[in-house]
C-alpha positions in Angstrom: 56.2 -55.9 9.2 56.5 -59.7 10.3 56.7 -60.8 13.9 60.0 -62.0 14.2 61.0 -57.5 13.4 57.7 -57.4 16.9 59.9 -60.0 18.9 63.0 -58.7 18.6 62.3 -55.3 18.9 60.5 -56.3 22.4 63.4 -59.1 23.4 65.8 -55.7 23.4 63.9 -53.8 25.9 63.3 -56.7 27.5 67.3 -57.6 27.9 68.8 -53.8 27.5 71.0 -54.7 24.7 71.2 -56.5 20.9 73.9 -59.0 22.3 71.3 -60.3 25.2 68.3 -60.3 22.7 70.4 -62.2 20.3 71.4 -64.5 22.9 68.2 -64.4 24.5 66.8 -65.9 20.8 69.3 -67.6 19.6 69.8 -65.6 16.6 72.7 -63.2 15.6 73.1 -59.4 17.1 73.5 -58.4 13.2 70.6 -60.3 12.5 68.7 -59.0 15.0 70.1 -54.7 14.0 68.6 -55.3 10.4 65.5 -56.9 10.9 64.4 -53.8 13.6 65.8 -51.3 11.2 63.2 -53.0 8.5 60.5 -52.4 11.0 61.7 -49.0 12.2 62.2 -48.2 7.4 58.6 -49.4 7.3 57.1 -47.7 9.8 58.4 -44.2 9.0 60.1 -43.7 12.4 62.9 -44.9 14.7 62.2 -46.5 17.7 65.7 -46.7 19.3 67.7 -44.2 20.9 71.4 -45.4 19.8 72.7 -42.5 20.7 74.1 -43.4 24.1 75.7 -46.8 25.5 72.4 -47.8 26.8 69.6 -48.2 24.5 66.5 -46.6 25.0 63.0 -46.1 23.5 62.4 -43.2 21.1 58.5 -41.6 22.2 57.2 -43.4 19.1 59.0 -46.5 20.1 57.3 -45.7 24.2 54.2 -45.9 22.5 54.4 -49.1 20.0 56.4 -51.8 22.3 52.9 -52.1 24.7 51.2 -52.6 21.0 54.3 -55.0 19.8 53.6 -57.5 22.9 49.9 -57.2 22.9 50.1 -58.5 19.3 53.2 -61.4 20.5 51.3 -62.1 23.4 48.2 -62.8 21.5 49.7 -64.7 18.7 51.2 -67.0 21.4 47.5 -67.3 23.1 45.8 -68.8 19.9 48.9 -71.1 19.4 48.8 -72.3 23.0 44.1 -72.3 22.3 44.3 -73.9 19.9 47.0 -77.5 20.3 45.3 -77.4 23.7 41.2 -78.5 22.0 43.1 -80.8 19.7 45.7 -82.0 22.6 48.7 -81.6 20.5 50.5 -80.1 23.6 53.0 -82.1 24.0 57.0 -81.9 26.2 58.8 -82.2 29.2 58.6 -79.8 31.9 60.1 -79.5 35.2 58.1 -78.2 38.1 59.3 -77.3 41.3 57.4 -76.8 45.1 58.4 -75.7 48.2 59.5 -78.5 50.3 56.7 -80.4 51.9 53.8 -78.6 49.7 50.8 -80.3 50.2 48.1 -77.4 48.7 45.6 -79.7 47.6 45.0 -77.6 44.5 48.2 -77.1 43.8 48.6 -81.0 44.5 45.0 -81.6 41.8 46.1 -80.1 39.1 49.4 -81.7 38.4 47.4 -85.0 38.9 44.4 -83.5 35.9 47.3 -83.1 33.6 48.7 -85.9 33.3 45.4 -88.0 32.8 44.3 -84.7 30.3 47.4 -84.3 28.6 49.4 -87.9 28.7 51.8 -86.4 25.9 53.0 -84.1 28.2 55.8 -85.5 30.9 56.0 -83.9 34.1 58.8 -84.0 37.2 58.8 -82.9 40.0 61.1 -81.4 42.0 60.8 -80.0 45.9 63.4 -76.9 47.3 63.3 -74.2 49.5 61.8 -71.5 47.6 65.3 -69.5 47.5 66.7 -72.5 45.8 63.3 -73.0 43.3 63.9 -69.4 42.4 68.2 -69.9 41.4 67.2 -73.2 39.5 64.5 -71.6 37.6 66.7 -68.7 36.5 69.1 -71.1 35.7 67.1 -73.1 33.6 67.2 -75.9 35.7 63.6 -75.6 36.1 60.9 -74.7 33.9 58.9 -73.0 36.5 58.0 -73.4 40.3 55.7 -72.6 43.4 57.3 -70.5 45.5 56.8 -68.6 48.9 59.2 -65.4 49.1 59.3 -62.0 50.6 59.5 -58.6 48.7 60.4 -58.5 45.3 60.8 -62.0 42.8 64.4 -62.5 41.6 65.1 -60.3 38.7 65.5 -62.5 35.7 61.8 -63.9 36.4 58.6 -63.0 36.3 55.8 -64.0 38.9 52.1 -64.7 39.1 50.7 -63.7 42.3 48.6 -66.6 44.6 49.0 -65.0 48.0 50.0 -61.6 49.2 49.6 -61.7 53.5 51.2 -59.5 56.2 52.5 -62.1 59.5 50.9 -63.2 61.9 51.6 -64.6 65.0 49.3 -68.0 66.1 48.5 -68.9 69.3 45.8 -71.2 71.4 42.7 -69.8 72.6 43.1 -67.9 75.9 47.2 -67.3 75.2 48.6 -64.6 77.4 48.9 -63.2 73.4 45.2 -63.3 72.6 44.9 -60.0 71.6 43.7 -58.0 69.0 46.8 -57.1 67.9 50.4 -57.7 68.8 53.7 -55.7 68.1 57.4 -57.7 66.8 58.5 -56.6 70.3 56.0 -58.3 72.1 57.1 -61.7 71.5 60.2 -61.4 74.2 60.2 -63.9 76.0 57.6 -66.4 74.2 59.3 -69.2 72.3 58.9 -68.8 68.2 57.8 -70.8 65.9 58.8 -70.8 62.2 59.5 -71.8 59.1 62.6 -73.2 57.9 65.9 -70.2 56.7 65.1 -70.0 53.3 61.1 -70.1 52.6 59.4 -67.2 51.9 57.6 -66.5 55.0 60.7 -67.0 57.3 62.2 -64.0 55.0 59.0 -61.8 56.0 59.8 -62.3 59.4 63.5 -61.7 59.3 63.1 -59.0 57.8 60.1 -56.9 59.2 62.1 -57.6 62.7 65.3 -56.0 61.2 63.6 -53.0 60.0 62.3 -51.8 63.8 66.5 -53.1 64.9 64.8 -56.1 66.7 66.8 -60.0 66.5 64.7 -62.2 64.7 64.9 -64.9 67.1 63.6 -68.5 66.1 63.4 -71.7 69.2 61.9 -73.9 66.9 61.9 -74.0 62.8 60.5 -76.9 60.3 60.2 -77.0 57.0 56.5 -77.5 57.1 53.9 -75.2 58.9 51.7 -78.5 59.3 54.3 -79.6 62.0 54.8 -76.3 63.4 50.8 -75.4 63.9 50.6 -78.9 65.8 53.6 -77.6 68.1 51.7 -74.7 68.3 48.1 -76.3 69.4 50.3 -78.7 72.5 51.9 -75.3 74.0 55.0 -75.6 71.9 55.4 -71.8 71.5 53.9 -69.3 69.5 54.3 -69.3 65.7 54.8 -67.0 63.0 52.7 -67.9 59.8 50.4 -66.2 57.7 46.9 -65.9 59.0 45.2 -68.5 56.3 48.0 -70.8 57.5 45.2 -71.0 60.3 42.3 -72.3 58.8 41.3 -75.7 60.2 43.2 -75.0 63.2 41.8 -74.6 66.8 44.3 -71.4 67.3 43.9 -67.9 67.4 45.6 -65.5 64.6 46.7 -62.3 66.2 48.1 -59.5 63.9 51.6 -57.8 64.2 50.7 -54.6 63.8 54.0 -53.9 62.9 55.4 -56.0 60.4 56.0 -54.4 57.1 57.1 -57.3 54.9 54.4 -59.9 53.7 54.5 -63.3 52.8 54.0 -64.3 49.3 53.1 -67.2 47.3 53.4 -66.9 43.7 54.3 -69.2 40.5 57.5 -68.1 39.0 59.3 -68.6 35.0 61.7 -66.9 33.3 61.1 -63.5 31.5 60.2 -64.4 28.0 58.2 -67.1 25.9 57.4 -70.3 27.4 56.3 -73.9 25.6 53.1 -74.8 25.3 53.4 -77.5 27.8 54.7 -75.2 30.1 52.4 -71.7 29.5 49.3 -74.8 30.0 50.2 -75.8 33.1 51.5 -72.4 35.0 47.9 -71.3 33.4 46.3 -73.9 34.8 48.0 -73.6 38.9 47.3 -70.0 39.1 44.0 -70.7 37.8 43.5 -73.4 40.6 45.7 -71.8 43.6 44.1 -68.3 43.0 39.9 -69.7 43.4 41.1 -71.6 45.9 42.6 -68.5 47.9 39.4 -66.8 46.5 37.3 -69.1 48.6 39.1 -69.4 51.4 38.6 -65.3 51.8 34.8 -65.5 51.7 35.1 -68.5 54.6 37.5 -66.5 56.6 35.1 -63.8 56.2 32.2 -65.5 56.5 33.4 -66.8 60.0 34.0 -63.5 60.8 30.7 -62.1 60.8 28.5 -64.6 62.4 31.5 -64.2 65.3 30.2 -60.6 64.9 26.7 -61.4 64.8 
């Protein structure tokens, strides 16, 4: 049994056809077909049902596929670990980030990578989340930090950093400073929200459309900090995620009928990645997820003190 045979088998099921798998792995369709047939012969079992236009797994194939993917992942992890210990991780990484990104652990990780791995050439590109997903899909970017609502674009895989409902943020003693609101309660207020193309704006619009409301926005901006400062000065009610209010004087009021969550994550194309891309993705996820855990603990401590 050869590693490339397992890789071909997994790629066929990821892509859906021999042709697409061959294109992704930069080899011939006949070569993939031959190697998978050899794998089946060695196992003495048919893994793929080729009787219809769409390739399907046989019962044996369904049992073998996750094992094959685990083996491939383990071998890739061995290579990455060995390379990192030898400081042999090199190459160019094109990283996308949401407009106005000022998340400290994200910036700290990017800065630290340059110091710890001088062989990695890193380029940064800002953009709206919808654009960044398109650029990752087209291979113009290797990975990106994006905010999104609902599902991620097909063909991408995501490491989730944050998954929160949207909320209304208002100054203390504002008429809407309550224990909870419905989206319709925002009628008559100036609505502040992020620009079109951002994940949070998409979550707000989708939540409104689901219940037949117009997703009205009076002031939009690409930076959450700008919206928060405007809300503190009485410019209106800002619709953001609850974690956005930390460090401000604003009160977070849940929007109880907002069904679509705002999410933040690291996206990459499906399939294998270079050691440099894998290293940066792993470090970014670890730093961002640890930061979110600390923020949750801080919020819970604050709530406990208020209850006490």
